C-alpha positions as a Markdown table, in Angstrom:
| # | Residue | x | y | z |
|---|---|---|---|---|
| 1 | Met | 15.1 | -40.1 | 17.1 |
| 2 | Ser | 16.3 | -37.5 | 14.5 |
| 3 | Gln | 18.5 | -34.5 | 15.3 |
| 4 | Phe | 15.6 | -32.3 | 14.3 |
| 5 | Ser | 13.3 | -34.0 | 16.9 |
| 6 | Asn | 16.0 | -33.5 | 19.6 |
| 7 | Phe | 16.2 | -29.9 | 18.6 |
| 8 | Ile | 12.5 | -29.4 | 19.0 |
| 9 | Ile | 12.5 | -31.0 | 22.4 |
| 10 | Phe | 15.4 | -28.9 | 23.5 |
| 11 | Ala | 13.7 | -25.7 | 22.2 |
| 12 | Asn | 10.5 | -26.6 | 24.1 |
| 13 | Ile | 12.5 | -27.0 | 27.3 |
| 14 | Leu | 14.2 | -23.7 | 26.9 |
| 15 | Leu | 10.8 | -22.1 | 26.1 |
| 16 | Ala | 9.3 | -23.6 | 29.3 |
| 17 | Ile | 12.2 | -22.4 | 31.4 |
| 18 | Ser | 12.0 | -18.9 | 29.8 |
| 19 | Ser | 8.3 | -18.7 | 30.4 |
| 20 | Asn | 8.7 | -19.8 | 34.0 |
| 21 | Val | 11.4 | -17.2 | 34.7 |
| 22 | Ala | 9.2 | -14.5 | 33.0 |
| 23 | Ala | 6.3 | -15.5 | 35.2 |
| 24 | Lys | 8.4 | -15.3 | 38.3 |
| 25 | Asn | 9.7 | -11.9 | 37.3 |
| 26 | Asp | 6.2 | -10.7 | 36.7 |
| 27 | Cys | 5.6 | -11.3 | 40.4 |
| 28 | Val | 8.4 | -9.1 | 41.6 |
| 29 | Ile | 7.4 | -5.6 | 42.6 |
| 30 | Lys | 10.2 | -3.1 | 41.9 |
| 31 | Glu | 8.1 | 0.0 | 41.1 |
| 32 | Phe | 5.1 | 1.3 | 43.1 |
| 33 | Asp | 2.8 | 1.2 | 40.1 |
| 34 | Gln | 3.3 | -2.6 | 39.9 |
| 35 | Val | 1.7 | -3.3 | 43.2 |
| 36 | Asp | -2.0 | -3.7 | 42.4 |
| 37 | Lys | -1.6 | -5.7 | 39.2 |
| 38 | Thr | 0.9 | -8.0 | 40.8 |
| 39 | Leu | -1.3 | -8.7 | 43.7 |
| 40 | Lys | -4.2 | -9.6 | 41.4 |
| 41 | Arg | -2.3 | -12.2 | 39.4 |
| 42 | Cys | 0.3 | -13.6 | 41.8 |
| 43 | Thr | 0.4 | -15.7 | 45.0 |
| 44 | Asn | 4.2 | -15.8 | 45.4 |
| 45 | Ile | 5.3 | -12.2 | 45.5 |
| 46 | Val | 8.6 | -10.4 | 46.1 |
| 47 | Val | 8.9 | -6.8 | 47.0 |
| 48 | Asp | 12.3 | -5.9 | 45.8 |
| 49 | Ser | 14.1 | -2.7 | 46.8 |
| 50 | Leu | 10.8 | -0.7 | 46.5 |
| 51 | Val | 10.6 | 3.1 | 47.0 |
| 52 | Val | 7.1 | 4.1 | 48.2 |
| 53 | Pro | 6.3 | 7.7 | 47.3 |
| 54 | Gly | 5.5 | 10.1 | 50.2 |
| 55 | Gly | 1.9 | 10.1 | 51.2 |
| 56 | Gln | 1.3 | 6.7 | 49.6 |
| 57 | Gln | 0.4 | 3.4 | 51.4 |
| 58 | Leu | 1.9 | 0.1 | 50.5 |
| 59 | Leu | -1.4 | -1.8 | 50.7 |
| 60 | Leu | -0.8 | -5.5 | 50.3 |
| 61 | Arg | -4.2 | -7.4 | 50.2 |
| 62 | Leu | -2.9 | -10.9 | 49.7 |
| 63 | Thr | -4.9 | -13.7 | 48.1 |
| 64 | Glu | -5.5 | -16.6 | 50.5 |
| 65 | Gly | -2.5 | -18.8 | 50.8 |
| 66 | Ser | -0.1 | -16.3 | 49.3 |
| 67 | Thr | 3.6 | -15.9 | 50.2 |
| 68 | Leu | 5.3 | -12.5 | 50.2 |
| 69 | Ala | 9.0 | -11.8 | 50.6 |
| 70 | Phe | 10.7 | -8.5 | 51.2 |
| 71 | Arg | 14.1 | -8.2 | 49.4 |
| 72 | Gly | 16.6 | -5.4 | 49.6 |
| 73 | Thr | 15.7 | -2.2 | 51.3 |
| 74 | Thr | 12.1 | -0.9 | 51.1 |
| 75 | Lys | 12.0 | 2.9 | 51.7 |
| 76 | Phe | 9.2 | 5.4 | 52.2 |
| 77 | Gly | 9.2 | 9.0 | 51.1 |
| 78 | Phe | 8.3 | 11.9 | 53.3 |
| 79 | Ala | 4.8 | 13.3 | 53.7 |
| 80 | Glu | 2.8 | 14.5 | 56.7 |
| 81 | Trp | -0.1 | 12.1 | 57.1 |
| 82 | Lys | -1.3 | 9.5 | 59.6 |
| 83 | Gly | -0.4 | 6.4 | 57.6 |
| 84 | Asn | 0.1 | 3.4 | 57.9 |
| 85 | Leu | 3.0 | 3.2 | 55.5 |
| 86 | Val | 2.4 | -0.6 | 55.1 |
| 87 | Val | -0.8 | -2.5 | 55.6 |
| 88 | Ile | -1.0 | -6.3 | 55.1 |
| 89 | Thr | -4.2 | -8.4 | 55.1 |
| 90 | Gly | -5.0 | -12.0 | 54.2 |
| 91 | Ser | -5.7 | -15.5 | 55.4 |
| 92 | Asn | -3.2 | -18.3 | 55.6 |
| 93 | Ile | -0.4 | -16.1 | 54.3 |
| 94 | Thr | 3.3 | -16.2 | 54.9 |
| 95 | Val | 5.3 | -12.9 | 54.9 |
| 96 | Tyr | 9.0 | -12.9 | 55.5 |
| 97 | Gly | 12.2 | -10.9 | 54.9 |
| 98 | Glu | 15.0 | -12.3 | 52.8 |
| 99 | Lys | 18.6 | -12.2 | 54.2 |
| 100 | Asp | 19.7 | -8.6 | 54.6 |
| 101 | Ser | 16.3 | -7.1 | 53.8 |
| 102 | Leu | 15.2 | -4.0 | 55.5 |
| 103 | Leu | 12.0 | -1.9 | 55.9 |
| 104 | Asp | 13.3 | 1.6 | 56.4 |
| 105 | Gly | 10.7 | 4.1 | 57.6 |
| 106 | Gln | 13.2 | 7.0 | 57.4 |
| 107 | Gly | 12.0 | 8.3 | 60.8 |
| 108 | Pro | 14.5 | 11.1 | 61.1 |
| 109 | Leu | 12.6 | 12.9 | 58.4 |
| 110 | Trp | 9.6 | 13.2 | 60.8 |
| 111 | Trp | 11.1 | 13.0 | 64.3 |
| 112 | Asp | 10.8 | 16.2 | 66.5 |
| 113 | Gly | 11.0 | 14.6 | 70.0 |
| 114 | Gln | 7.2 | 15.0 | 70.3 |
| 115 | Gly | 5.9 | 11.8 | 68.6 |
| 116 | Ser | 2.1 | 12.1 | 68.0 |
| 117 | Trp | 2.0 | 15.4 | 69.9 |
| 118 | Gly | 4.2 | 17.5 | 67.7 |
| 119 | Asn | 3.3 | 19.8 | 64.9 |
| 120 | Val | 4.5 | 17.3 | 62.3 |
| 121 | Thr | 1.9 | 14.6 | 61.5 |
| 122 | Lys | 3.7 | 11.3 | 61.5 |
| 123 | Pro | 2.5 | 8.1 | 59.9 |
| 124 | Lys | 2.4 | 4.8 | 61.7 |
| 125 | Phe | 4.4 | 2.1 | 60.0 |
| 126 | Phe | 3.6 | -1.6 | 59.6 |
| 127 | Arg | 0.0 | -2.8 | 60.2 |
| 128 | Ile | -1.2 | -6.4 | 60.1 |
| 129 | Lys | -5.0 | -6.1 | 59.8 |
| 130 | Asn | -7.9 | -8.6 | 59.3 |
| 131 | Thr | -5.3 | -11.4 | 59.0 |
| 132 | Asn | -5.9 | -14.9 | 60.2 |
| 133 | Asn | -3.9 | -18.2 | 60.4 |
| 134 | Ser | -0.7 | -16.6 | 59.2 |
| 135 | Ile | 2.9 | -16.2 | 60.0 |
| 136 | Phe | 5.4 | -13.3 | 59.7 |
| 137 | Tyr | 9.1 | -13.8 | 60.2 |
| 138 | Asp | 12.6 | -12.4 | 59.7 |
| 139 | Ile | 11.3 | -8.9 | 59.3 |
| 140 | Asn | 13.9 | -6.1 | 59.9 |
| 141 | Ile | 12.4 | -2.7 | 60.6 |
| 142 | Lys | 14.4 | 0.6 | 61.0 |
| 143 | Asn | 13.3 | 4.1 | 62.1 |
| 144 | Cys | 9.5 | 4.1 | 62.2 |
| 145 | Pro | 8.2 | 7.6 | 62.2 |
| 146 | Val | 5.8 | 6.5 | 65.1 |
| 147 | Gly | 4.2 | 3.2 | 66.1 |
| 148 | Cys | 6.2 | 0.4 | 64.4 |
| 149 | Thr | 4.1 | -2.8 | 64.2 |
| 150 | Gln | 0.4 | -3.0 | 64.9 |
| 151 | Ile | -1.7 | -6.1 | 64.9 |
| 152 | Glu | -5.4 | -5.4 | 64.6 |
| 153 | Leu | -8.6 | -7.4 | 64.1 |
| 154 | Ser | -6.5 | -10.5 | 63.6 |
| 155 | Glu | -6.6 | -14.1 | 64.8 |
| 156 | Asn | -4.0 | -17.0 | 65.0 |
| 157 | Val | -1.1 | -14.9 | 63.8 |
| 158 | Thr | 2.6 | -15.6 | 64.7 |
| 159 | Leu | 5.3 | -12.9 | 64.5 |
| 160 | Arg | 8.8 | -14.4 | 64.8 |
| 161 | Asn | 12.3 | -13.0 | 64.7 |
| 162 | Phe | 11.4 | -9.4 | 64.1 |
| 163 | Lys | 14.3 | -6.9 | 64.6 |
| 164 | Ile | 13.1 | -3.3 | 65.2 |
| 165 | Asp | 15.9 | -0.7 | 65.5 |
| 166 | Leu | 15.2 | 2.9 | 66.3 |
| 167 | Ser | 18.4 | 3.5 | 68.2 |
| 168 | Glu | 19.2 | 6.5 | 65.9 |
| 169 | Gly | 16.2 | 8.2 | 67.6 |
| 170 | Asp | 17.6 | 8.0 | 71.2 |
| 171 | Glu | 18.2 | 11.2 | 73.1 |
| 172 | Gly | 22.0 | 11.8 | 73.0 |
| 173 | Val | 22.2 | 10.1 | 69.6 |
| 174 | Ala | 19.7 | 12.0 | 67.5 |
| 175 | Pro | 20.2 | 15.8 | 67.1 |
| 176 | Glu | 18.6 | 17.9 | 69.8 |
| 177 | Asn | 14.8 | 17.9 | 69.5 |
| 178 | Lys | 15.0 | 15.4 | 66.7 |
| 179 | Phe | 14.6 | 12.2 | 68.7 |
| 180 | Gly | 11.9 | 9.5 | 68.3 |
| 181 | His | 8.8 | 9.3 | 70.5 |
| 182 | Asn | 5.6 | 7.2 | 70.6 |
| 183 | Thr | 7.6 | 4.5 | 68.7 |
| 184 | Asp | 5.9 | 1.4 | 70.1 |
| 185 | Gly | 7.5 | -1.8 | 68.9 |
| 186 | Phe | 4.4 | -4.0 | 68.8 |
| 187 | Gly | 0.8 | -2.9 | 69.5 |
| 188 | Ile | -2.0 | -5.4 | 69.7 |
| 189 | Ser | -5.7 | -4.5 | 69.6 |
| 190 | Lys | -9.0 | -6.4 | 68.9 |
| 191 | Ser | -7.1 | -9.6 | 68.2 |
| 192 | Gln | -6.7 | -13.1 | 69.7 |
| 193 | Asn | -4.3 | -16.0 | 69.6 |
| 194 | Ile | -1.4 | -13.8 | 68.8 |
| 195 | Leu | 2.2 | -15.0 | 69.4 |
| 196 | Ile | 5.3 | -12.7 | 69.3 |
| 197 | Glu | 8.6 | -14.5 | 69.8 |
| 198 | Asp | 12.3 | -14.1 | 69.4 |
| 199 | Ala | 12.2 | -10.4 | 68.7 |
| 200 | Val | 14.7 | -7.6 | 69.4 |
| 201 | Val | 13.4 | -4.0 | 69.9 |
| 202 | Tyr | 15.4 | -0.8 | 70.3 |
| 203 | Asn | 12.9 | 2.1 | 70.6 |
| 204 | Gln | 11.5 | 5.0 | 72.7 |
| 205 | Asp | 8.0 | 3.7 | 73.8 |
| 206 | Asp | 6.4 | 0.5 | 74.8 |
| 207 | Cys | 8.3 | -2.6 | 73.6 |
| 208 | Val | 5.0 | -4.5 | 73.4 |
| 209 | Val | 1.7 | -3.0 | 74.4 |
| 210 | Val | -1.7 | -4.9 | 74.5 |
| 211 | Asn | -4.6 | -2.5 | 74.2 |
| 212 | Ser | -7.4 | -5.1 | 73.7 |
| 213 | Gly | -7.7 | -8.7 | 72.9 |
| 214 | Lys | -7.2 | -12.1 | 74.4 |
| 215 | His | -4.9 | -15.2 | 74.3 |
| 216 | Ile | -1.7 | -13.2 | 73.5 |
| 217 | Thr | 1.8 | -14.4 | 74.2 |
| 218 | Ala | 5.1 | -12.5 | 73.9 |
| 219 | Arg | 8.2 | -14.6 | 74.7 |
| 220 | Asn | 11.9 | -14.5 | 74.2 |
| 221 | Leu | 12.1 | -10.8 | 73.7 |
| 222 | Phe | 15.0 | -8.3 | 74.2 |
| 223 | Cys | 13.9 | -4.7 | 74.6 |
| 224 | His | 16.2 | -1.7 | 75.0 |
| 225 | Gly | 15.4 | 1.9 | 75.8 |
| 226 | Ser | 11.7 | 1.3 | 75.7 |
| 227 | His | 8.8 | 1.9 | 78.1 |
| 228 | Gly | 8.6 | -1.9 | 78.8 |
| 229 | Leu | 6.2 | -4.8 | 78.5 |
| 230 | Ser | 2.8 | -3.1 | 78.8 |
| 231 | Ile | -0.9 | -3.5 | 79.1 |
| 232 | Ser | -2.7 | -0.3 | 78.4 |
| 233 | Val | -6.5 | -0.2 | 78.4 |
| 234 | Lys | -8.9 | 2.5 | 77.5 |
| 235 | Gly | -12.5 | 1.3 | 77.8 |
| 236 | Ser | -11.7 | -2.2 | 76.4 |
| 237 | Val | -10.9 | -5.8 | 77.6 |
| 238 | Val | -7.6 | -7.6 | 77.8 |
| 239 | Glu | -7.6 | -11.2 | 78.9 |
| 240 | Asp | -5.2 | -14.1 | 79.1 |
| 241 | Val | -1.8 | -12.5 | 78.3 |
| 242 | Leu | 1.6 | -14.1 | 78.9 |
| 243 | Phe | 4.9 | -12.3 | 78.9 |
| 244 | Glu | 7.7 | -14.9 | 79.3 |
| 245 | Asn | 11.4 | -15.1 | 79.2 |
| 246 | Cys | 12.0 | -11.5 | 78.3 |
| 247 | Thr | 14.8 | -9.0 | 79.1 |
| 248 | Val | 14.3 | -5.3 | 79.3 |
| 249 | Thr | 17.2 | -2.9 | 79.6 |
| 250 | Asn | 17.5 | 0.9 | 80.1 |
| 251 | Ser | 13.8 | 1.4 | 79.9 |
| 252 | Glu | 11.6 | 4.0 | 81.6 |
| 253 | Asn | 9.4 | 1.1 | 82.9 |
| 254 | Gly | 10.2 | -2.6 | 82.9 |
| 255 | Ile | 6.7 | -3.8 | 83.4 |
| 256 | His | 3.8 | -1.4 | 83.0 |
| 257 | Val | 0.1 | -2.1 | 83.5 |
| 258 | Lys | -2.0 | 1.1 | 83.0 |
| 259 | Thr | -5.7 | 2.0 | 82.9 |
| 260 | Arg | -7.3 | 5.3 | 81.8 |
| 261 | Thr | -9.8 | 7.1 | 84.1 |
| 262 | Asp | -11.0 | 9.2 | 81.2 |
| 263 | Ala | -12.4 | 6.1 | 79.4 |
| 264 | Gly | -15.4 | 3.8 | 79.6 |
| 265 | Asp | -15.6 | 0.6 | 81.5 |
| 266 | Gly | -13.2 | -2.2 | 80.7 |
| 267 | Leu | -11.3 | -5.1 | 82.2 |
| 268 | Ile | -7.7 | -6.5 | 82.6 |
| 269 | Lys | -7.8 | -10.1 | 83.6 |
| 270 | Asn | -5.4 | -13.1 | 83.8 |
| 271 | Ile | -2.1 | -11.4 | 83.0 |
| 272 | Val | 1.2 | -13.3 | 83.7 |
| 273 | Tyr | 4.7 | -12.0 | 83.7 |
| 274 | Lys | 7.1 | -15.0 | 84.0 |
| 275 | Asp | 10.9 | -15.2 | 84.0 |
| 276 | Ile | 11.4 | -11.5 | 83.3 |
| 277 | Thr | 14.8 | -9.6 | 83.7 |
| 278 | Leu | 14.6 | -5.8 | 84.1 |
| 279 | Leu | 18.0 | -4.0 | 84.1 |
| 280 | Asp | 18.7 | -0.3 | 84.8 |
| 281 | Cys | 15.1 | 1.0 | 84.6 |
| 282 | Thr | 15.1 | 4.8 | 84.7 |
| 283 | Met | 11.7 | 5.5 | 86.3 |
| 284 | Phe | 10.0 | 2.4 | 87.6 |
| 285 | Gly | 10.9 | -1.3 | 87.5 |
| 286 | Ile | 7.3 | -2.5 | 87.9 |
| 287 | Ser | 4.5 | 0.0 | 87.5 |
| 288 | Val | 0.8 | -0.7 | 87.9 |
| 289 | Gln | -1.3 | 2.4 | 87.8 |
| 290 | Gln | -5.0 | 3.1 | 87.5 |
| 291 | Asn | -4.6 | 6.8 | 86.8 |
| 292 | Tyr | -2.7 | 6.8 | 83.5 |
| 293 | Gln | -3.2 | 9.8 | 81.2 |
| 294 | Asn | -1.9 | 10.0 | 77.6 |
| 295 | Leu | 0.1 | 13.2 | 78.0 |
| 296 | Pro | 2.9 | 14.8 | 76.0 |
| 297 | His | 6.4 | 13.7 | 76.8 |
| 298 | Gly | 7.6 | 14.7 | 80.3 |
| 299 | Gln | 4.3 | 15.7 | 81.9 |
| 300 | Pro | 3.5 | 14.1 | 85.3 |
| 301 | Gln | 1.0 | 11.3 | 85.8 |
| 302 | Asp | -0.5 | 12.6 | 89.1 |
| 303 | Gly | -4.3 | 12.3 | 88.8 |
| 304 | Pro | -6.4 | 10.2 | 91.2 |
| 305 | Pro | -7.0 | 6.5 | 90.3 |
| 306 | Gly | -10.3 | 5.1 | 89.0 |
| 307 | Asn | -11.9 | 1.7 | 89.2 |
| 308 | Asn | -13.6 | 1.7 | 85.8 |
| 309 | Ile | -11.1 | -0.9 | 84.5 |
| 310 | Pro | -10.4 | -3.5 | 87.2 |
| 311 | Ile | -7.1 | -5.4 | 87.2 |
| 312 | Val | -7.9 | -9.0 | 88.1 |
| 313 | Asn | -5.5 | -11.9 | 88.6 |
| 314 | Leu | -2.2 | -10.2 | 87.9 |
| 315 | Lys | 0.6 | -12.8 | 88.4 |
| 316 | Leu | 4.3 | -12.1 | 88.5 |
| 317 | Ser | 6.8 | -15.0 | 88.8 |
| 318 | Asn | 10.5 | -14.7 | 88.9 |
| 319 | Val | 10.8 | -11.1 | 88.0 |
| 320 | Arg | 14.2 | -9.7 | 88.8 |
| 321 | Gly | 16.5 | -6.8 | 88.2 |
| 322 | Asn | 17.3 | -3.3 | 89.2 |
| 323 | Val | 16.5 | 0.4 | 88.8 |
| 324 | Leu | 18.7 | 3.4 | 88.7 |
| 325 | Asp | 19.2 | 5.4 | 91.9 |
| 326 | Glu | 16.5 | 8.0 | 91.1 |
| 327 | Ala | 13.9 | 5.4 | 90.1 |
| 328 | Val | 11.3 | 3.4 | 92.1 |
| 329 | Pro | 11.6 | -0.4 | 92.1 |
| 330 | Val | 7.9 | -1.1 | 92.4 |
| 331 | Phe | 5.0 | 1.3 | 92.1 |
| 332 | Val | 1.4 | 0.4 | 92.6 |
| 333 | Leu | -1.6 | 2.8 | 92.5 |
| 334 | Cys | -5.0 | 1.1 | 92.7 |
| 335 | Ala | -8.4 | 2.7 | 93.2 |
| 336 | Glu | -10.8 | 1.4 | 95.8 |
| 337 | Glu | -12.3 | -1.8 | 94.4 |
| 338 | Gly | -10.0 | -1.6 | 91.5 |
| 339 | Cys | -7.6 | -4.4 | 91.9 |
| 340 | Phe | -8.2 | -8.1 | 92.8 |
| 341 | Asp | -6.4 | -11.4 | 93.2 |
| 342 | Trp | -2.8 | -10.6 | 92.5 |
| 343 | Lys | -0.2 | -13.2 | 93.3 |
| 344 | Trp | 3.5 | -12.3 | 93.0 |
| 345 | Glu | 6.3 | -14.7 | 93.7 |
| 346 | Gly | 10.0 | -14.5 | 93.2 |
| 347 | Val | 9.9 | -10.7 | 92.6 |
| 348 | Asn | 13.1 | -9.0 | 93.4 |
| 349 | Met | 13.7 | -5.5 | 92.2 |
| 350 | Lys | 16.7 | -3.6 | 93.6 |
| 351 | Gly | 17.1 | 0.1 | 93.9 |
| 352 | Ala | 18.1 | 3.0 | 96.2 |
| 353 | Arg | 14.5 | 4.2 | 96.7 |
| 354 | Ser | 11.6 | 2.5 | 98.5 |
| 355 | Asn | 8.7 | 0.9 | 96.8 |
| 356 | Asn | 5.5 | 3.0 | 96.6 |
| 357 | Cys | 2.3 | 0.9 | 96.8 |
| 358 | Thr | -1.1 | 2.6 | 97.4 |
| 359 | Gly | -4.5 | 1.0 | 97.4 |
| 360 | Phe | -3.5 | -2.7 | 97.1 |
| 361 | Thr | -0.8 | -5.1 | 98.1 |
| 362 | Pro | -0.1 | -8.3 | 96.1 |
| 363 | Val | -0.2 | -11.7 | 97.8 |
| 364 | Gly | 3.4 | -12.9 | 98.2 |
| 365 | Tyr | 5.1 | -9.5 | 98.0 |
| 366 | Asn | 5.9 | -7.0 | 100.6 |
| 367 | Cys | 5.6 | -3.5 | 99.2 |
C-alpha cells in the first residue's frame, strides 16, 4: 500500500472522528435557544450549565428511548409566575445528573415565608409528566421556589438517588420573613407504579406526599425539617402505597395522613408504613386527621372531621421515635364511619404529652 493510500485512510479516520465529535457537540444544550432544535434531532442530550431566563420553562419533550444528562449548574432567572421551571415528558427515557451537577432554583429570590400564600407568585420546580417506563437518577436539586419534584400522569417510573436541599430556607437560617414554605420534596398525583428510593430531602413541607394514584413505593429516604411522609387527599383515590425504611428528623409531623372535608368523595386504602424512624418531631409524631384544611402557615387545624374520604387498611409496623416536649406523639381524628381496618404493631413514639385519639382506635395500639 502506498504512502498516499495510507494518508487517505488516515484522513478519513480523522474526518470520521471529527464528524462524530461535532455531532455530539450539536446535542449539548448550553444556550436556551438551542433547546427545541436539539430535542428534534438528538436522542442523547446534555444540558450543560444552562441559564434559563426568568419566566421561561425548560420544556424537555424527549423522543422515545432518549437519554438526557444534566452537567454543571442549571440556573433559573427570577420572574413571578406559576411554573414549572422544568417539565420532562417521554417514554423509555433515562434522565440523570453527572457528577457535581446541580439544578438551582434560586429560591431565595422568591421566598417570603408564605409559600403559595404570599404576594409573590412562585413557580413550582421539576415536573415529570406523561412519562412511562423511565428512570431518573443522581439528580441534585437546590432551593426550589415552591414544590420541588412532581410526578403526574405517569406510570412505571423510578426516581433514585435524588438529593433535594432547601436548608437555606429554614427559619433561623434564612433572613427573617424570607424562609421557604410549601416546598414539598416529592408530590405524586394521577400516577401508578412509581418508585422513589435512596433520596435525601431537606425542606419545609412534606418530604413525600401522595395526592392520588396507586402502587407507589418510597423507601430508603432521609427527610429533615419537613412535614413528613404524607398522604393528602382531596376528592381523589390513593391505593396501595408503601413507605419503608425511612428516617424523618426535626419535622412538624413524622407520618401524616390527611383528608379534606371541603372536597368531593375519595378513598385512602391499603397504606403501609414499615420500619420508620421519627426523631424530634415538633408537632406530631404520627398524625391522621379527617379535618385537614389547606391554610396559611401557622393557622390552626380545628374544624370537625368528615367521612367523605374513608381511610381503610392503614398499617403501621415498627414505627419508632420521639417528639419534642410540646408535641403530641400520636394524634388521630376520625369522623364517624370514616376509618376502618387499621392494624398497628411495633409502634413506639415517646414524648412528654399524652396521645390524642378521637373517633377510632387502631388494632394493636393503645391510644
